[in-house]
BASE-748592 format. One record per residue (C-alpha): x, z, y; residue number from 1. Coordinates in Angstrom, 3 decimals, padded with zeros to 6 digits. Last residue first. Layout:
       east         up      north    nr
          X          Z          Y   NUM
...
This chain:
       east         up      north    nr
    047.709    091.715    092.230   304
    048.088    092.933    095.855   303
    045.594    091.961    098.624   302
    045.880    095.011    100.519   301
    042.377    095.516    099.934   300
    042.860    095.278    096.077   299
    045.530    097.484    096.487   298
    043.847    100.005    097.672   297
    041.204    099.498    095.442   296
    043.850    100.074    092.732   295
    044.790    103.014    094.503   294
    041.256    104.604    094.563   293
    040.335    104.577    091.150   292
    036.731    103.899    090.906   291
    037.511    100.390    089.878   290
    038.733    101.147    086.871   289
    035.203    102.527    085.906   288
    033.517    105.272    084.376   287
    030.436    105.013    082.459   286
    030.715    108.810    081.708   285
    034.265    110.684    081.769   284
    034.844    113.027    078.470   283
    037.607    114.234    080.197   282
    040.273    113.280    077.278   281
    038.036    109.634    077.380   280
    038.197    108.633    080.889   279
    042.051    109.913    080.630   278
    042.744    107.654    077.948   277
    040.839    104.808    079.150   276
    042.248    105.350    082.820   275
    046.285    105.477    080.412   274
    045.163    101.513    078.894   273
    043.424    100.588    082.303   272
    046.554    101.245    084.394   271
    048.681    098.727    082.438   270
    052.038    100.072    081.149   269
    055.343    100.011    081.484   268
    058.995    101.045    079.451   267
    058.957    103.799    076.794   266
    055.413    105.230    077.592   265
    055.929    108.903    075.625   264
    054.490    111.557    073.938   263
    054.993    115.167    073.045   262
    055.682    117.784    071.147   261
    053.078    117.050    068.093   260
    052.651    119.991    065.743   259
    053.433    119.387    062.094   258
    051.381    121.694    058.796   257
    051.238    118.486    057.280   256
    047.696    117.913    057.895   255
    048.606    118.793    061.515   254
    050.998    115.558    061.361   253
    047.640    113.251    060.215   252
    045.451    114.746    062.686   251
    048.177    114.531    065.919   250
    049.238    110.376    064.281   249
    045.281    110.031    064.329   248
    044.506    111.439    067.683   247
    047.613    109.368    069.026   246
    046.325    106.463    067.899   245
    042.879    106.889    069.865   244
    043.974    107.959    072.838   243
    045.995    104.831    072.868   242
    043.182    102.471    072.453   241
    043.226    100.150    069.781   240
    041.364    097.239    070.345   239
    041.997    097.736    074.525   238
    045.844    098.367    073.692   237
    046.345    095.173    072.148   236
    050.377    094.988    070.468   235
    050.365    099.130    070.170   234
    053.863    099.546    069.597   233
    054.563    102.834    068.313   232
    057.459    105.001    066.979   231
    056.398    108.126    065.254   230
    059.430    109.977    066.164   229
    061.559    113.302    064.728   228
    062.823    116.016    066.407   227
    066.263    117.768    066.947   226
    066.390    116.059    070.331   225
    069.771    114.113    069.510   224
    069.158    113.866    065.950   223
    065.626    111.847    066.799   222
    065.428    110.031    063.472   221
    062.408    107.363    063.929   220
    059.600    107.170    061.701   219
    058.215    103.156    062.154   218
    055.107    101.827    063.744   217
    053.215    098.411    064.825   216
    049.530    098.670    065.819   215
    047.197    096.299    066.601   214
    044.847    096.622    063.310   213
    045.201    100.031    063.217   212
    045.767    101.355    059.737   211
    045.983    099.572    056.492   210
    049.719    100.020    055.784   209
    050.326    096.729    057.387   208
    048.072    097.311    060.757   207
    050.042    100.582    061.190   206
    048.962    104.310    061.305   205
    049.303    105.809    057.797   204
    052.589    104.008    057.418   203
    053.796    105.578    060.838   202
    052.660    108.925    058.886   201
    054.391    108.143    055.948   200
    057.528    107.925    058.059   199
    057.582    110.474    060.247   198
    056.814    113.025    057.083   197
    059.885    111.620    055.538   196
    061.992    112.056    058.594   195
    060.764    115.777    058.195   194
    062.894    117.503    061.323   193
    059.704    118.205    062.639   192
    058.264    119.431    066.333   191
    056.976    115.621    066.012   190
    057.401    113.031    068.878   189
    055.191    110.393    069.584   188
    055.696    106.918    071.217   187
    054.286    104.507    072.810   186
    055.180    101.178    073.750   185
    052.233    099.212    074.866   184
    052.048    095.458    074.312   183
    051.773    092.217    076.646   182
    051.170    089.332    074.578   181
    053.841    087.492    072.962   180
    056.412    084.583    073.379   179
    059.658    084.720    071.265   178
    063.290    085.076    070.794   177
    064.947    086.900    068.494   176
    069.005    087.431    068.632   175
    071.970    087.173    066.131   174
    075.015    088.945    065.252   173
    077.106    089.874    068.571   172
    080.523    090.368    066.944   171
    081.566    087.425    064.892   170
    078.250    085.797    065.785   169
    076.506    085.580    062.982   168
    075.989    082.411    060.226   167
    073.818    080.160    059.271   166
    074.115    077.191    061.935   165
    071.833    077.272    065.625   164
    068.460    077.778    066.057   163
    065.943    078.482    063.735   162
    068.474    080.815    061.999   161
    068.550    080.966    058.202   160
    067.050    083.945    056.529   159
    065.174    081.843    054.044   158
    068.109    079.285    053.304   157
    069.992    081.579    052.435   156
    072.887    081.751    054.118   155
    072.130    084.514    056.389   154
    071.708    087.394    053.428   153
    075.010    088.815    053.849   152
    075.473    089.900    057.583   151
    071.537    089.410    057.374   150
    071.436    092.730    055.572   149
    073.667    094.846    057.515   148
    072.061    093.665    060.848   147
    068.871    094.827    059.796   146
    067.047    095.006    056.236   145
    064.094    092.866    057.600   144
    064.823    092.101    061.311   143
    063.172    088.544    060.901   142
    060.045    090.208    058.801   141
    059.480    093.205    061.460   140
    059.081    090.933    064.096   139
    056.094    089.595    063.130   138
    055.515    085.614    063.606   137
    058.165    084.786    061.176   136
    056.249    084.018    058.266   135
    054.534    081.523    060.009   134
    057.582    079.493    060.571   133
    058.486    077.657    063.784   132
    057.922    081.190    065.697   131
    056.821    080.878    069.407   130
    053.686    082.695    069.162   129
    055.293    085.466    067.654   128
    058.766    085.048    066.630   127
    061.933    082.693    067.288   126
    065.362    083.847    065.281   125
    068.744    082.504    067.170   124
    072.128    082.239    066.574   123
    074.567    083.301    068.931   122
    077.252    081.110    069.991   121
    076.357    082.230    073.700   120
    075.885    078.784    075.677   119
    074.306    076.752    073.011   118
    072.009    079.568    071.208   117
    070.667    080.683    074.905   116
    070.327    076.892    075.551   115
    068.197    076.572    072.505   114
    066.167    079.642    073.027   113
    065.414    078.698    076.604   112
    063.665    075.585    075.128   111
    061.666    077.374    072.669   110
    060.749    079.899    075.354   109
    059.599    077.533    078.225   108
    058.086    075.522    075.511   107
    055.572    078.495    073.872   106
    054.641    080.152    077.640   105
    052.647    077.481    077.991   104
    050.371    078.564    074.821   103
    050.501    082.048    076.256   102
    049.171    081.060    079.746   101
    050.924    080.951    082.995   100
    049.808    081.376    086.831    99
    050.658    085.151    086.188    98
    051.919    087.835    083.814    97
    052.433    085.589    080.602    96
    054.888    087.332    078.510    95
    058.769    086.439    077.221    94
    060.352    088.271    074.424    93
    064.055    088.672    074.057    92
    065.060    090.822    071.135    91
    068.195    091.935    070.128    90
    070.996    091.241    072.205    89
    073.696    092.580    070.566    88
    072.312    091.594    067.314    87
    070.033    091.904    064.084    86
    067.786    095.913    065.279    85
    065.701    098.444    064.165    84
    065.980    101.771    066.164    83
    067.723    104.743    064.822    82
    071.112    103.476    065.858    81
    075.002    102.607    064.714    80
    076.828    100.005    065.933    79
    080.677    099.158    064.712    78
    080.394    096.010    063.223    77
    077.690    095.059    065.901    76
    080.078    094.747    068.914    75
    078.569    095.693    072.588    74
    080.422    094.901    075.790    73
    081.435    091.294    075.521    72
    077.905    090.317    073.945    71
    076.047    092.735    076.656    70
    077.649    091.154    079.813    69
    077.123    087.611    078.457    68
    073.696    088.563    077.764    67
    072.921    089.319    080.577    66
    074.119    085.961    082.462    65
    071.462    084.214    080.116    64
    068.959    087.051    081.056    63
    069.752    086.137    084.905    62
    069.707    082.637    084.388    61
    066.360    082.832    082.013    60
    064.642    084.829    084.996    59
    066.015    082.262    087.749    58
    064.068    079.476    086.021    57
    061.156    080.917    084.897    56
    060.176    083.176    088.133    55
    060.138    086.873    087.823    54
    059.258    089.915    086.005    53
    061.321    091.930    083.941    52
    061.460    095.108    082.210    51
    064.778    096.248    080.344    50
    064.938    098.354    077.165    49
    068.286    099.777    076.204    48
    069.089    101.061    072.924    47
    071.051    103.520    070.603    46
    067.956    104.735    069.450    45
    069.214    108.264    069.650    44
    071.076    107.721    072.829    43
    067.712    105.987    074.381    42
    068.357    103.731    077.428    41
    065.889    102.746    080.288    40
    064.833    100.211    082.420    39
    062.223    099.495    084.865    38
    061.152    096.540    087.287    37
    063.800    094.136    088.008    36
    062.673    091.993    089.754    35
    063.950    088.143    089.745    34
    063.685    085.334    092.211    33
    066.886    085.892    093.397    32
    069.320    087.378    091.092    31
    071.111    090.747    092.131    30
    069.410    093.207    090.441    29
    068.673    091.252    087.211    28
    072.558    090.572    086.472    27
    073.182    094.297    087.206    26
    071.613    095.182    083.886    25
    073.616    093.907    081.232    24
    076.871    095.434    083.436    23
    075.108    098.921    084.115    22
    074.719    099.634    080.230    21
    078.496    098.600    079.374    20
    079.419    101.304    081.856    19
    076.877    103.917    080.908    18
    077.838    103.701    077.163    17
    074.938    105.556    074.907    16
    071.674    103.165    074.764    15
    073.337    099.927    073.506    14
    071.694    097.456    071.238    13
    069.237    095.795    074.181    12
    066.017    095.065    073.977    11
    064.795    092.215    076.596    10
    061.570    092.964    077.795     9
    060.312    089.828    080.301     8
    057.465    089.091    082.467     7
    057.039    085.316    083.067     6
    055.195    084.599    086.915     5
    054.353    081.061    087.185     4
    054.394    080.023    091.098     3
    055.327    076.431    090.567     2
    053.421    076.068    087.171     1
């Protein structure tokens, strides 16, 4: 597994103060063996999402240095934002990228979670493939009620962390760490201030509401933009293509007299997810990714 590459998409509860964002991202820019692919912050969500790829050892070292910066700069007692969260470093998912399987990610994830808890003093919940409790596979279950509820409930056996004592870090709350497959963060903004409509649409399209089998969604108020958003995670875009998700959100919005303003990909996305959407929109018959010139050139140049 010496040549294994892990992808990691840590999420931090900071999307407004540039100096804090810079301090969080800095370790990923200087650590050999770690590649910073993307990072973006949103003031309405008050959240920073970073996309990394690297060798397991250096990647974990850089994550711990970044976590120290986040813990120093973020006080959850005064944090407010539209996105669900329970900690300054809210969630750290590991994703197999190359030369490693999801199953092989699990022991790496659990070992890192133990080290993280020891070195930061932040309690850890394990989710998805790394979960120790079946009911904690779903992130939304772990984050139920968010930070404010966990402050009161962490002492209860059913809310106790998987690693660390049953109490929150004084300012940084708790962190969720897990191993999962790749997902697409796909947001659809609506020309409306009706947060109830956004939440209804999110409920309609997500798996827990009887919608798409591999979709999670919530309704979010984008106060700074004067709109509401259906914030979506597509956990398997091959089963639930982006264009199908978009079409249903558009139809549900239209049924409520609301137009779609725009959509966005938050972070990175596989080429074939967008190719499938383009092929659908253009009604291309039997179109294959091998017909995309850039991808063929990458193959010729040895890209993978």
